[in-house]
Backbone as numpy.savetxt, mean C-alpha at the origin, in Angstrom:
# Nx Ny Nz CAx CAy CAz Cx Cy Cz
-5.09 36.56 -11.45 -6.32 35.35 -11.76 -7.55 36.11 -11.03
-8.46 36.52 -10.92 -9.28 37.03 -10.23 -10.49 35.81 -9.61
-11.11 36.38 -8.79 -11.69 35.96 -7.24 -12.68 34.31 -7.93
-13.26 35.04 -9.06 -14.35 34.26 -9.98 -13.74 32.71 -10.56
-12.71 33.18 -11.05 -11.63 31.94 -11.81 -11.33 31.35 -10.77
-10.38 31.90 -9.56 -9.97 30.87 -9.00 -10.85 30.24 -8.27
-12.15 30.32 -7.36 -13.11 29.95 -7.07 -13.55 29.07 -7.93
-13.97 29.10 -9.66 -13.88 28.07 -10.66 -12.84 27.17 -10.63
-11.50 27.04 -10.46 -10.35 26.36 -10.39 -10.77 25.03 -9.44
-11.14 25.58 -8.01 -10.73 25.10 -6.63 -11.92 24.44 -7.05
-13.42 24.81 -7.26 -14.11 23.48 -7.86 -13.38 22.51 -8.36
-13.14 23.05 -9.69 -12.95 21.84 -10.40 -12.09 21.07 -10.16
-10.47 21.24 -9.01 -10.13 20.24 -9.03 -10.40 19.13 -7.62
-11.55 19.56 -6.86 -12.25 19.52 -5.40 -13.24 18.29 -5.54
-13.85 19.22 -7.07 -15.40 18.18 -7.02 -15.80 18.64 -8.47
-16.24 17.80 -9.31 -16.67 18.06 -10.73 -18.32 19.00 -10.18
-18.23 19.19 -11.51 -19.35 19.71 -11.47 -20.50 18.86 -12.27
-20.41 18.21 -12.42 -21.49 16.65 -13.16 -21.83 16.24 -11.67
-21.32 16.26 -10.32 -21.42 15.60 -9.06 -22.94 16.68 -8.20
-22.99 17.57 -8.88 -23.89 18.52 -8.43 -23.91 18.55 -6.83
-22.61 19.11 -6.70 -22.11 19.58 -5.03 -22.63 17.97 -3.93
-22.64 17.19 -4.54 -22.71 16.30 -3.66 -21.43 15.32 -3.95
-21.39 15.18 -2.22 -19.81 14.55 -1.79 -19.79 13.05 -1.13
-19.20 12.07 -1.69 -19.31 10.69 -1.29 -17.84 9.91 -1.08
-17.26 10.58 -0.93 -15.63 10.15 -0.38 -15.79 9.67 1.04
-16.81 9.79 1.72 -16.57 9.13 3.41 -17.36 7.53 2.53
-17.52 6.78 1.52 -18.01 6.01 1.52 -16.99 5.00 0.90
-15.85 5.86 0.12 -14.64 5.23 -0.15 -14.11 4.74 0.98
-13.90 5.71 1.58 -13.16 5.40 2.94 -13.23 4.32 3.63
-14.99 4.22 3.78 -15.47 3.25 4.67 -15.68 1.89 4.31
-15.59 1.68 3.20 -15.00 0.28 2.43 -13.93 -0.10 2.71
-12.70 0.74 2.61 -11.52 0.26 3.46 -11.13 0.51 4.92
-11.80 0.62 5.39 -12.24 0.78 7.06 -13.23 -0.69 7.70
-14.24 -0.83 6.54 -14.84 -1.97 6.81 -14.39 -3.20 6.59
-13.49 -2.79 5.15 -12.53 -4.59 4.97 -11.78 -4.90 5.97
-11.14 -3.70 6.61 -10.22 -4.02 7.70 -10.88 -4.19 9.05
-12.16 -3.96 9.48 -12.43 -4.82 10.69 -13.57 -5.69 10.55
-13.99 -5.78 9.42 -14.52 -7.41 8.80 -13.24 -8.54 8.72
-12.31 -7.82 8.33 -10.96 -9.23 8.58 -10.60 -9.78 9.66
-10.73 -8.78 10.64 -10.01 -9.14 12.02 -11.15 -9.55 12.39
-12.50 -9.03 12.33 -13.32 -10.05 13.56 -13.84 -11.46 12.91
-12.93 -11.94 11.61 -13.38 -13.21 10.61 -12.09 -14.00 11.50
-11.25 -13.42 11.53 -10.22 -13.53 12.15 -9.93 -14.87 13.49
-10.55 -13.65 14.31 -10.42 -13.80 15.78 -11.59 -14.77 15.85
-12.48 -15.15 15.17 -13.95 -15.64 14.99 -12.89 -17.15 14.73
-12.51 -16.81 13.58 -11.57 -18.36 13.04 -11.01 -19.45 14.34
-10.01 -17.69 15.16 -9.14 -18.50 16.14 -10.42 -19.41 17.27
-11.25 -18.85 17.37 -12.11 -18.97 18.94 -12.58 -20.48 18.48
-12.87 -20.68 16.65 -13.40 -21.52 16.21 -12.43 -22.80 16.68
-11.18 -22.65 16.30 -10.06 -23.60 16.05 -9.54 -24.12 17.46
-9.84 -22.96 18.10 -9.76 -23.58 19.68 -10.21 -24.46 20.56
-11.77 -24.28 20.09 -12.99 -25.26 20.56 -12.99 -26.51 19.48
-12.07 -26.69 18.13 -11.94 -27.82 18.05 -11.24 -28.17 18.29
-9.64 -27.82 18.47 -9.00 -28.69 19.49 -9.11 -29.23 20.68
-10.03 -28.51 21.31 -10.74 -28.75 22.69 -11.60 -30.09 22.75
-12.23 -30.60 21.41 -13.17 -31.35 21.34 -12.24 -32.63 21.00
-11.32 -33.54 21.13 -10.79 -34.39 21.31 -10.69 -34.89 22.85
-10.62 -33.98 23.74 -10.29 -34.41 24.92 -11.44 -34.23 25.37
-12.82 -33.86 25.07 -14.25 -34.06 25.94 -14.88 -35.51 24.87
-14.33 -35.97 24.00 -14.50 -36.99 23.16 -14.20 -38.58 23.72
-12.88 -37.92 24.30 -12.05 -38.84 24.87 -12.91 -39.44 26.10
-13.28 -37.97 26.71 -14.27 -38.75 27.84 -15.20 -39.56 27.93
-16.05 -39.02 26.88 -17.14 -39.91 26.69 -17.22 -41.16 25.51
-15.76 -41.57 25.60 -15.84 -42.87 24.64 -16.44 -44.36 24.60
-16.72 -43.81 25.63 -17.77 -45.34 26.41 -19.12 -45.35 25.97
-19.30 -44.02 26.01 -20.99 -43.61 25.57 -21.39 -43.84 23.85
-19.63 -43.97 23.43 -20.95 -43.67 21.91 -20.78 -45.19 21.23
-21.82 -45.72 20.40 -21.93 -47.05 20.05 -20.95 -46.94 18.76
-21.02 -48.64 18.27 -20.13 -48.83 17.47 -20.61 -48.39 15.63
-21.86 -48.17 15.74 -22.89 -47.31 14.76 -22.12 -46.23 14.77
-22.19 -45.30 15.99 -22.00 -43.90 15.79 -20.76 -43.66 15.53
-19.64 -44.87 16.03 -17.96 -44.64 15.64 -17.87 -44.54 13.90
-18.68 -45.59 13.25 -18.68 -45.76 11.69 -18.98 -44.45 10.94
-20.04 -44.39 12.19 -20.33 -42.84 10.87 -19.46 -41.52 11.27
-18.94 -41.67 12.38 -18.10 -40.84 12.03 -16.71 -40.65 11.30
-16.43 -41.97 11.25 -15.35 -41.96 10.17 -15.47 -41.95 8.84
-16.36 -41.43 8.35 -16.71 -40.61 6.91 -16.87 -39.54 7.39
-16.56 -38.73 8.03 -16.89 -37.47 8.46 -15.29 -36.81 8.41
-15.02 -35.76 8.85 -13.86 -34.86 8.72 -12.75 -35.35 9.64
-11.49 -35.14 8.48 -10.31 -35.77 8.94 -9.36 -34.84 9.28
-9.38 -34.59 10.37 -8.32 -33.57 10.64 -6.49 -33.55 10.11
-6.69 -34.66 10.26 -4.88 -34.70 9.20 -4.70 -34.58 8.10
-5.63 -35.03 7.57 -5.38 -35.03 6.22 -6.25 -33.41 5.20
-6.97 -33.05 6.31 -7.07 -31.31 5.81 -6.31 -30.55 6.33
-5.47 -30.77 7.60 -4.09 -30.07 8.06 -2.71 -30.10 7.05
-2.44 -31.70 6.18 -1.77 -31.87 5.47 -2.20 -30.83 3.80
-3.10 -31.16 3.67 -3.46 -30.35 2.64 -3.39 -28.98 2.66
-3.98 -28.06 3.95 -3.25 -26.19 4.46 -2.14 -26.03 4.11
-1.37 -26.90 4.81 -0.02 -26.94 4.78 0.96 -26.72 3.20
0.51 -27.56 2.61 1.23 -27.98 1.04 0.85 -26.53 0.80
-0.27 -25.85 0.41 -1.00 -24.91 0.16 -0.41 -23.33 0.78
0.12 -23.84 2.03 0.55 -22.40 2.67 2.06 -22.36 2.40
3.01 -23.76 2.12 4.16 -23.73 1.88 4.33 -22.99 0.20
3.36 -23.69 -0.50 3.63 -23.10 -2.05 3.48 -22.03 -2.39
2.17 -20.89 -1.43 2.45 -20.07 -1.83 3.59 -18.80 -0.98
4.30 -19.83 0.38 5.27 -18.67 0.94 6.22 -18.89 -0.30
6.57 -20.25 -0.78 7.65 -20.12 -2.40 7.30 -19.39 -3.35
5.85 -18.76 -3.44 5.84 -18.19 -4.52 5.80 -16.27 -4.31
5.65 -15.92 -3.29 6.02 -14.62 -2.85 7.02 -14.53 -2.16
7.95 -15.01 -1.59 9.50 -14.88 -1.29 10.54 -14.97 -2.34
9.64 -15.62 -3.52 10.75 -15.22 -5.09 12.03 -16.04 -4.85
11.84 -17.36 -4.49 12.62 -18.30 -4.21 13.09 -18.87 -5.60
12.03 -19.31 -6.19 11.87 -19.76 -7.35 11.54 -19.04 -9.00
11.58 -19.39 -9.70 11.51 -18.69 -11.13 10.16 -17.50 -11.29
9.32 -18.91 -10.95 7.22 -18.55 -11.00 6.94 -16.97 -9.78
8.22 -17.41 -9.04 8.13 -16.60 -7.27 8.83 -15.09 -8.11
9.69 -15.25 -8.37 10.31 -14.42 -9.31 9.46 -13.61 -9.82
9.00 -14.17 -11.06 8.06 -13.15 -12.11 6.91 -12.66 -11.60
6.29 -13.39 -10.55 5.43 -12.40 -9.86 5.84 -11.64 -9.09
6.61 -11.73 -7.84 7.19 -10.57 -7.45 7.47 -9.33 -8.45
8.12 -9.48 -9.48 8.30 -8.42 -10.35 7.19 -8.18 -11.24
6.09 -9.06 -11.58 4.59 -8.34 -12.26 4.29 -7.29 -10.83
4.18 -7.67 -9.77 3.82 -6.89 -8.30 4.53 -5.39 -8.58
5.89 -5.28 -8.58 6.11 -3.97 -8.52 5.96 -3.51 -9.88
6.10 -3.95 -10.98 5.86 -3.23 -12.26 4.43 -2.61 -12.62
3.55 -3.69 -11.88 1.93 -3.16 -12.22 1.87 -1.91 -11.24
2.32 -1.87 -9.90 2.47 -1.11 -8.80 2.67 0.24 -8.97
4.19 0.00 -10.22 4.49 1.16 -11.02 3.38 1.94 -11.93
2.92 1.01 -12.68 1.61 1.28 -13.94 0.49 2.14 -13.00
0.02 1.11 -11.84 -1.14 1.96 -11.54 -0.80 3.39 -10.73
0.88 3.37 -10.24 0.82 4.47 -10.03 1.36 5.78 -11.28
1.45 5.47 -12.01 1.77 6.41 -13.41 0.05 6.59 -13.37
-0.84 5.71 -13.83 -2.29 6.04 -13.92 -2.70 7.27 -12.87
-2.63 7.01 -11.45 -2.66 7.98 -10.66 -2.28 9.64 -10.91
-0.91 9.24 -11.33 -0.46 10.76 -11.99 -0.71 11.55 -12.53
-1.61 10.71 -13.71 -2.39 11.07 -14.63 -3.29 11.56 -13.97
-4.39 11.04 -13.58 -5.52 11.57 -13.19 -5.44 12.70 -12.21
-4.63 12.67 -11.28 -4.19 13.82 -10.65 -4.26 15.13 -11.87
-3.58 15.08 -12.30 -3.43 16.16 -13.26 -4.51 16.20 -14.21
-5.09 15.82 -14.76 -6.09 15.62 -15.40 -7.67 15.56 -15.04
-8.03 15.52 -13.89 -9.25 15.15 -13.10 -9.43 15.84 -11.78
-10.72 16.39 -11.39 -10.88 16.68 -10.07 -10.31 15.70 -9.18
-10.71 15.91 -7.49 -10.66 14.57 -6.53 -11.67 13.60 -6.24
-12.75 14.23 -7.23 -14.20 13.28 -7.07 -14.90 13.70 -8.29
-15.00 12.71 -9.11 -15.76 12.73 -10.82 -16.46 11.66 -10.51
-18.13 12.31 -11.00 -19.08 11.19 -11.69 -19.08 11.08 -13.02
-18.47 10.26 -12.81 -18.01 9.36 -14.42 -18.44 7.80 -13.96
-19.36 7.10 -15.24 -18.83 5.63 -14.73 -17.79 5.29 -15.51
-17.57 3.85 -14.86 -16.04 3.06 -15.05 -16.38 2.64 -16.94
-17.38 2.60 -17.12 -17.57 2.10 -18.30 -16.82 3.13 -19.57
-16.66 4.53 -18.90 -16.53 5.75 -19.79 -15.08 6.32 -18.90
-14.21 5.44 -18.45 -12.86 5.89 -18.27 -12.03 4.48 -18.29
-10.84 4.80 -19.51 -9.76 3.95 -19.81 -9.01 3.92 -18.24
-8.74 5.03 -17.72 -7.58 4.63 -16.65 -8.47 4.15 -15.47
-9.59 3.91 -15.16 -10.53 3.42 -14.22 -10.57 2.04 -14.62
-10.92 1.53 -15.68 -10.76 0.20 -16.11 -9.05 -0.42 -16.08
-8.30 0.35 -16.34 -6.73 -0.19 -16.50 -6.93 -0.69 -14.44
-6.92 0.61 -14.27 -6.76 0.19 -12.44 -7.47 -0.29 -11.83
-8.93 -0.73 -12.57 -9.94 -2.35 -11.28 -9.02 -3.24 -12.38
-8.36 -3.65 -13.08 -7.51 -4.72 -13.78 -5.98 -4.58 -12.60
-5.53 -4.12 -12.48 -4.23 -3.70 -11.53 -4.95 -4.32 -10.63
-6.12 -3.77 -9.54 -6.37 -4.30 -8.41 -7.25 -5.65 -8.09
-7.67 -6.20 -9.20 -7.72 -7.51 -9.23 -6.45 -8.33 -9.28
-6.30 -8.11 -10.12 -4.36 -8.68 -9.89 -3.77 -8.45 -8.52
-3.90 -7.41 -7.74 -3.12 -7.20 -6.50 -3.99 -7.76 -5.15
-5.26 -8.59 -5.81 -6.06 -8.65 -4.77 -5.69 -10.32 -4.65
-5.47 -11.02 -5.77 -5.01 -12.17 -5.49 -3.65 -12.37 -5.15
-2.79 -11.36 -4.95 -1.50 -11.36 -4.60 -1.79 -11.38 -3.02
-2.49 -10.65 -2.67 -2.77 -10.20 -2.02 -3.57 -11.59 -0.90
-4.01 -12.16 -1.46 -4.98 -13.77 -0.78 -3.57 -15.04 -1.08
-2.63 -14.45 -1.75 -1.13 -15.39 -1.48 -0.74 -15.22 -0.22
-0.67 -13.74 0.03 0.30 -13.38 1.11 -0.31 -14.05 2.59
-2.03 -13.69 2.60 -2.51 -14.02 3.28 -2.22 -15.67 3.95
-2.52 -16.05 3.09 -2.28 -17.64 2.93 -0.77 -17.99 3.51
0.01 -17.36 3.07 1.07 -18.02 3.42 1.77 -17.11 4.83
1.16 -16.11 5.16 1.61 -15.59 6.62 0.88 -16.68 7.67
2.37 -16.42 8.52 2.32 -17.68 9.71 1.65 -17.20 10.72
1.23 -15.59 11.07 0.64 -15.08 12.27 -1.11 -14.06 11.07
-1.64 -14.54 10.96 -3.31 -14.10 10.09 -3.10 -12.81 10.61
-3.20 -12.51 12.00 -3.71 -11.46 12.91 -2.92 -10.41 12.72
-1.26 -10.82 12.98 -0.52 -9.78 12.75 -0.29 -8.82 11.34
-0.71 -10.17 10.56 -0.66 -9.72 8.51 -1.48 -8.85 8.40
-2.94 -8.97 9.35 -3.84 -7.87 8.81 -3.93 -7.03 9.25
-3.44 -6.89 10.83 -3.38 -5.61 11.15 -2.11 -4.62 11.21
-0.93 -5.25 10.86 0.71 -4.42 10.86 1.38 -4.95 9.98
1.00 -5.42 8.79 2.02 -5.22 7.22 1.09 -4.27 6.76
2.66 -3.39 6.07 2.72 -2.01 5.50 1.66 -2.61 4.35
2.07 -3.44 3.44 1.46 -3.45 2.46 -0.26 -4.10 2.10
-0.68 -4.51 3.82 -1.60 -5.04 3.61 -2.95 -3.69 4.06
-2.04 -2.42 4.37 -2.60 -1.76 4.58 -2.81 -0.85 3.11
-1.56 -0.63 2.20 -2.00 -0.13 0.78 -3.10 -0.79 0.49
-2.91 -2.17 0.83 -4.18 -2.80 -0.55 -5.57 -2.49 0.64
-5.77 -1.94 1.23 -7.26 -1.61 2.12 -7.26 -0.50 1.53
-6.69 0.70 1.30 -7.02 2.00 0.98 -6.87 2.46 -0.77
-6.53 1.08 -1.29 -6.61 1.02 -2.70 -7.71 -0.26 -3.30
-7.95 -1.25 -3.31 -8.77 -1.88 -4.07 -9.84 -2.12 -3.57
-10.74 -2.15 -2.35 -11.66 -2.06 -1.95 -12.61 -0.67 -2.51
-11.85 0.56 -2.47 -12.26 2.20 -3.37 -12.81 1.59 -4.58
-11.89 0.80 -5.44 -11.99 0.77 -7.28 -12.69 0.18 -7.32
-13.79 -1.06 -6.27 -14.57 -1.61 -6.63 -15.97 -0.69 -5.98
-15.89 0.09 -4.76 -17.07 1.24 -4.84 -16.84 2.25 -5.72
-16.05 2.27 -6.20 -16.40 3.22 -7.32 -17.31 2.82 -8.49
-17.68 1.26 -8.44 -18.09 0.90 -9.56 -19.66 1.07 -9.20
-20.01 0.53 -7.98 -21.25 0.73 -7.55 -21.65 1.73 -7.55
-20.84 2.63 -6.97 -21.43 4.54 -7.20 -21.38 5.37 -8.24
-20.79 4.57 -9.06 -20.60 5.67 -10.81 -20.09 6.41 -10.52
-18.96 6.99 -9.77 -17.99 8.23 -9.73 -16.86 7.21 -9.00
-16.14 8.34 -9.41 -14.16 7.98 -9.08 -13.97 8.90 -8.12
-13.20 8.71 -7.04 -12.50 9.33 -6.02 -10.99 9.02 -5.90
-10.41 9.83 -6.21 -8.45 9.89 -6.24 -8.30 9.22 -5.03
-8.56 10.04 -3.82 -8.36 8.87 -2.80 -7.29 8.61 -2.55
-6.87 7.39 -1.95 -5.60 6.82 -1.22 -4.15 6.06 -1.99
-4.53 6.34 -3.67 -4.18 5.36 -4.70 -2.39 5.49 -4.43
-2.22 6.65 -3.56 -0.39 7.11 -4.18 0.55 6.31 -2.73
-0.28 5.61 -2.04 0.05 4.48 -0.96 0.79 3.50 -2.08
0.50 3.47 -3.22 1.22 2.10 -3.98 2.42 2.63 -4.16
3.10 3.83 -4.44 4.39 4.19 -4.18 5.23 3.12 -2.93
4.53 2.41 -1.77 5.19 1.72 -1.26 5.67 0.59 -2.20
5.17 -0.13 -3.10 5.75 -1.10 -3.87 7.28 -0.62 -4.06
7.96 0.41 -4.12 9.44 0.50 -4.56 10.12 0.13 -3.61
9.20 -0.16 -2.45 10.43 -0.55 -1.33 10.93 -2.43 -1.88
10.33 -2.80 -2.93 10.70 -4.25 -3.18 11.59 -4.51 -4.31
11.96 -3.06 -4.54 13.10 -2.68 -5.97 14.68 -3.15 -5.37
14.93 -2.95 -4.07 15.91 -3.51 -3.99 16.07 -5.01 -4.41
14.80 -5.83 -3.67 15.02 -7.42 -3.84 15.00 -7.77 -5.53
14.57 -7.16 -6.05 14.12 -7.61 -7.39 15.99 -7.26 -7.86
16.25 -6.41 -7.84 17.71 -5.76 -8.65 18.95 -7.05 -7.90
18.13 -7.21 -6.82 19.10 -8.54 -6.30 18.85 -9.94 -7.18
17.59 -10.45 -7.09 17.12 -11.41 -8.22 17.82 -11.25 -9.84
17.52 -10.29 -10.39 18.22 -10.02 -11.55 19.88 -9.76 -11.60
20.50 -9.87 -10.07 22.06 -10.03 -10.32 22.79 -8.39 -10.39
22.01 -7.45 -10.29 22.02 -5.91 -10.57 22.98 -5.43 -9.31
22.55 -5.99 -8.05 22.62 -4.78 -6.80 23.71 -5.97 -6.03
25.00 -6.66 -6.16 25.87 -7.43 -5.35 26.39 -6.83 -4.26
26.99 -5.81 -4.25 27.58 -5.37 -2.59 26.73 -4.95 -1.40
26.90 -4.70 -0.06 25.62 -4.41 0.43 25.87 -3.16 0.78
26.81 -2.51 0.13 26.85 -1.29 0.24 25.56 -0.52 -0.88
25.22 -0.84 -2.19 24.23 -0.49 -2.85 23.25 -1.33 -2.47
23.41 -2.33 -2.00 21.59 -2.63 -1.19 21.35 -1.61 -0.48
22.06 -1.10 0.39 21.65 -0.28 1.38 21.50 0.85 0.71
21.67 1.35 0.21 22.05 2.85 -0.50 20.33 2.42 -1.57
20.40 1.40 -2.04 18.99 1.54 -2.78 17.96 1.69 -1.78
17.89 0.99 -0.70 16.90 0.70 0.04 16.60 2.09 0.59
17.90 2.49 1.23 17.42 4.28 1.56 16.85 4.76 0.96
17.40 4.80 -0.81 17.27 5.72 -1.37 15.20 5.76 -1.52
14.98 4.35 -1.75 13.55 4.18 -2.06 12.88 4.24 -0.63
13.20 4.23 0.29 12.45 5.01 1.84 12.48 5.96 1.19
13.12 6.99 1.05 12.89 8.83 0.82 12.29 8.78 -0.22
11.53 7.86 -1.24 11.14 8.58 -2.02 9.65 8.04 -1.60
9.02 6.91 -1.35 7.75 6.20 -0.45 7.28 7.75 0.08
8.04 7.90 1.27 7.76 8.76 2.10 7.44 10.20 1.71
8.38 10.80 0.61 8.12 11.71 -0.07 7.14 11.60 -0.84
6.73 10.88 -1.65 5.77 11.02 -3.06 4.29 10.81 -1.78
4.46 9.61 -1.34 3.51 9.41 -0.84 2.72 10.96 0.35
3.09 11.44 1.11 3.16 12.38 1.96 2.86 13.47 1.02
3.18 14.10 -0.26 2.53 14.66 -1.63 1.30 14.66 -1.79
1.03 12.91 -2.28 -0.23 12.75 -2.50 -1.41 12.58 -1.19
-1.01 13.18 -0.23 -2.11 13.00 1.05 -2.44 14.77 1.04
-0.92 15.25 0.96 -1.61 16.97 0.93 -2.18 17.37 -0.10
-1.93 16.78 -1.59 -2.56 17.05 -2.40 -4.08 16.55 -2.13
-4.75 15.22 -1.76 -5.69 15.12 -1.47 -6.50 16.09 -0.91
-6.17 16.31 0.59 -6.69 17.20 1.87 -6.60 18.71 1.80
-5.62 19.47 0.34 -5.85 20.66 0.62 -6.90 20.71 -0.71
-6.36 19.71 -1.82 -7.98 20.31 -2.62 -9.02 19.97 -2.69
-8.98 18.88 -1.44 -10.59 18.75 -0.79 -11.05 19.90 0.35
-10.67 20.28 1.19 -10.85 21.29 2.07 -11.52 20.50 3.01
-11.43 20.50 4.55 -11.86 20.35 5.87 -13.31 20.23 5.83
-13.60 18.79 5.87 -15.17 18.63 5.84 -15.97 19.12 6.93
-15.08 19.65 8.15 -16.04 19.93 9.39 -15.84 21.61 9.23
-15.29 22.31 7.77 -15.48 23.82 7.47 -16.20 23.74 6.38
-16.92 22.18 6.18 -18.10 22.37 4.86 -17.18 22.88 3.56
-15.69 22.43 3.30 -14.78 22.45 2.40 -14.55 23.62 1.99
-14.89 24.83 2.88 -14.92 26.31 2.54 -13.17 26.64 2.52
-12.20 25.97 2.24 -10.90 26.43 2.97 -9.85 25.16 1.76
-10.53 24.97 0.95 -9.42 24.36 0.22 -9.20 25.06 -0.63
-8.28 24.53 -1.48 -7.02 25.38 -2.96 -6.35 25.03 -3.48
-6.36 25.09 -4.88 -6.05 24.57 -6.16 -4.46 24.13 -6.43
-4.08 23.21 -5.85 -2.85 23.03 -5.84 -2.46 21.95 -6.40
-1.41 21.76 -7.18 -1.38 20.60 -8.32 -0.53 19.47 -7.36
-0.33 18.26 -7.48 0.50 17.26 -6.92 2.72 17.81 -7.46
2.37 18.36 -8.71 3.93 18.35 -8.40 4.34 19.44 -7.55
3.57 20.61 -7.19 3.60 21.65 -6.44 3.65 20.97 -4.87
2.94 19.73 -4.41 2.68 19.63 -3.58 3.82 18.52 -2.84
4.59 18.69 -4.78 6.15 17.43 -4.08 7.18 18.49 -4.03
7.10 19.33 -4.51 8.02 20.49 -4.40 8.01 21.20 -2.48
6.75 21.78 -1.96 6.32 21.91 -1.14 7.10 20.81 0.21
7.09 19.72 0.58 7.29 18.54 1.06 8.88 18.55 0.69
9.26 18.79 -0.30 10.75 18.07 0.01 11.43 19.36 -0.18
11.04 20.91 0.32 11.28 22.16 1.00 11.10 21.84 2.20
10.19 21.39 2.70 9.87 21.51 4.23 11.22 20.42 4.75
10.94 19.03 3.89 11.92 17.99 4.62 13.34 18.89 4.53
13.62 19.29 3.99 15.13 19.87 4.26 15.07 21.60 4.99
14.13 21.42 5.10 14.64 22.56 6.50 14.78 23.39 5.78
14.26 24.12 4.48 14.60 25.27 4.14 13.47 25.88 4.16
12.39 25.59 3.11 11.04 26.28 3.56 11.15 27.30 3.11
10.95 27.99 2.03 10.84 29.20 1.37 9.38 30.03 1.50
8.74 29.30 1.77 7.56 30.16 2.56 6.44 30.45 0.81
6.97 30.02 -0.50 5.69 30.31 -1.25 5.21 29.74 -1.72
4.55 28.94 -0.93 3.60 27.66 -0.71 3.02 27.65 0.68
2.11 27.32 1.27 1.62 26.89 2.76 0.33 26.50 2.43
-0.16 25.48 3.59 -1.86 25.01 3.76 -2.19 25.60 4.25
-3.44 25.65 3.77 -5.19 26.24 4.25 -5.70 25.41 5.03
-5.67 24.05 4.89 -6.58 23.15 5.85 -5.90 22.79 7.39
-6.64 22.21 8.06 -6.70 21.89 9.17 -5.85 20.57 9.53
-6.08 20.11 8.62 -5.92 18.35 8.39 -4.71 18.55 7.69
-4.38 19.37 6.73 -3.34 19.16 6.06 -1.89 19.86 7.11
-2.43 21.29 8.07 -1.65 21.72 8.91 -0.95 20.65 10.44
-2.02 19.84 10.77 -2.28 18.70 11.76 -0.75 17.87 10.85
-1.26 17.59 9.81 -0.46 16.57 9.02 1.22 16.47 8.73
1.49 18.00 8.78 2.77 18.52 8.31 3.23 18.89 9.33
2.94 19.23 11.12 3.10 18.85 12.01 4.30 17.70 12.73
3.47 16.80 12.54 4.08 15.26 12.42 5.06 14.55 11.46
4.99 14.96 10.11 5.51 14.91 9.18 6.84 15.81 8.94
6.95 17.17 9.81 8.23 17.81 9.84 9.00 16.90 10.90
7.95 16.52 12.04 8.81 15.39 13.04 9.74 14.48 12.23
8.74 13.48 11.94 9.65 12.21 11.29 10.17 12.40 10.25
10.17 13.44 9.59 10.50 13.33 8.02 11.89 14.28 8.08
12.08 14.93 9.01 13.48 15.76 9.48 14.59 14.37 10.28
13.77 14.03 10.80 14.58 12.40 11.17 15.20 11.32 10.62
13.77 11.50 9.32 14.59 10.54 8.25 15.80 11.05 7.91
15.49 12.43 7.49 15.93 13.47 6.52 17.78 13.14 6.94
17.99 13.84 8.56 18.69 13.98 9.15 19.79 12.46 9.12
18.99 11.31 9.29 19.41 10.33 8.98 20.14 9.64 8.49
19.39 10.25 6.69 19.64 9.43 5.78 20.73 10.32 5.25
21.01 11.57 4.95 21.59 12.08 4.67 23.58 11.74 4.71
23.50 12.34 6.11 25.00 10.85 5.90 25.27 9.99 6.22
24.09 9.02 6.05 24.41 7.44 5.59 24.74 7.48 4.36
23.87 8.29 3.76 24.04 8.20 2.28 25.66 8.80 1.60
26.17 9.71 2.35 27.40 10.24 2.47 28.33 9.19 2.55
28.08 8.68 3.46 29.26 7.60 4.04 29.34 6.33 2.68
28.08 6.07 2.39 28.44 4.89 1.51 28.58 5.14 -0.08
28.52 6.06 -0.64 29.07 6.69 -1.63 30.36 7.01 -1.56
30.94 7.85 -0.09 32.37 7.50 -0.22 33.30 6.96 0.40
32.73 5.43 0.66 32.85 4.34 1.14 34.03 3.49 0.01
35.23 3.26 -0.05 35.95 2.27 -1.12 36.85 1.39 -0.36
36.92 0.52 -0.84 37.49 -0.57 -0.58 38.79 -0.85 -0.53
39.37 -1.19 0.77 41.10 -1.10 0.08 41.33 -1.42 -1.09
41.11 -2.82 -1.78 41.68 -3.03 -2.93 40.27 -3.39 -4.10
39.55 -2.30 -4.21 38.62 -1.79 -5.10 39.14 -1.12 -6.29
40.24 -0.80 -6.66 40.67 -0.07 -7.63 41.33 -1.11 -8.76
41.81 -0.78 -9.52 42.25 -1.44 -10.45 43.97 -1.66 -10.67
44.16 -2.90 -10.86 45.87 -2.80 -10.74 46.70 -2.34 -11.89
47.53 -1.36 -11.63 48.13 -0.66 -13.44 49.41 -1.28 -12.65
50.31 -1.87 -13.48 51.48 -1.79 -13.94 52.58 -1.23 -14.08
53.13 -0.58 -13.44 54.63 0.47 -13.67 55.74 0.00 -14.10
56.33 0.93 -14.79 57.20 0.35 -15.93 59.05 0.46 -14.85
59.56 -0.60 -14.69 60.75 -0.36 -13.77 61.66 0.29 -14.53
62.28 1.06 -13.66 64.02 1.66 -13.86 65.06 1.35 -14.24
């Protein structure tokens, strides 16, 4: 392939010609970060307001003698914290039952979340193989973008349920892995509508939902033994790390470093990124693919450190679980006597 064709291929994978050289990926990233920080500020303000409200009864108790009978009657028609607390508790308990999957509606909801997450991931696989990283196209003209928007509306509803059911709202907002998945997948889908363009972005984070597959298999009574559950969880963890890291490498390598004016991008497919990372994770390292961007190279340093530790721990554990046989796990066979 000559140099002109190579440059054209890089341009087509990084930025569509219809965008006239203008990149707005930072707007999608800012929408995710703004969602996170606005939520943190709102939760902190809510906690401050609740603390002030709890101190209110003490202050009212001190000034009880100064309140007239008419004012007491007026206050009786106001806010009732006891009833409000009971109502909030009922909603919180119902939301917790739904997301826990203890009852049939909750099981259906959890299964639907995983199935739609996998469907959204399939759309992502299709998009990374058929369109550039950033594409200037209205959402009304893209069927995959419309489907992904519908899925994200459902995920937004599920996020609200999880938020209501959370015991510690701030911890849920800041430290929950699935919350971060939603931050980087839901807001960009609405930002795409406003800007009239689509960005592949970090939709590969949806692969984290496969971590719930062992729970679903337990709901369906497919997984029964502890070894099978551990084996499934370990495999899901390996696939999550592997495929999500491949998505990030694909994103940065096809985009290029923004501080180098995107001049060091390269045209690489998602499958090639998957192959590169599995070779890297297994410490084979054939050298047929390499990273050009500084962001990608910095990422692979941390990935090798963490991925190697995960891979080294997973392989012996998988071998142990597969070779572990119970003493009485075989079939009884009656032998004929002499």
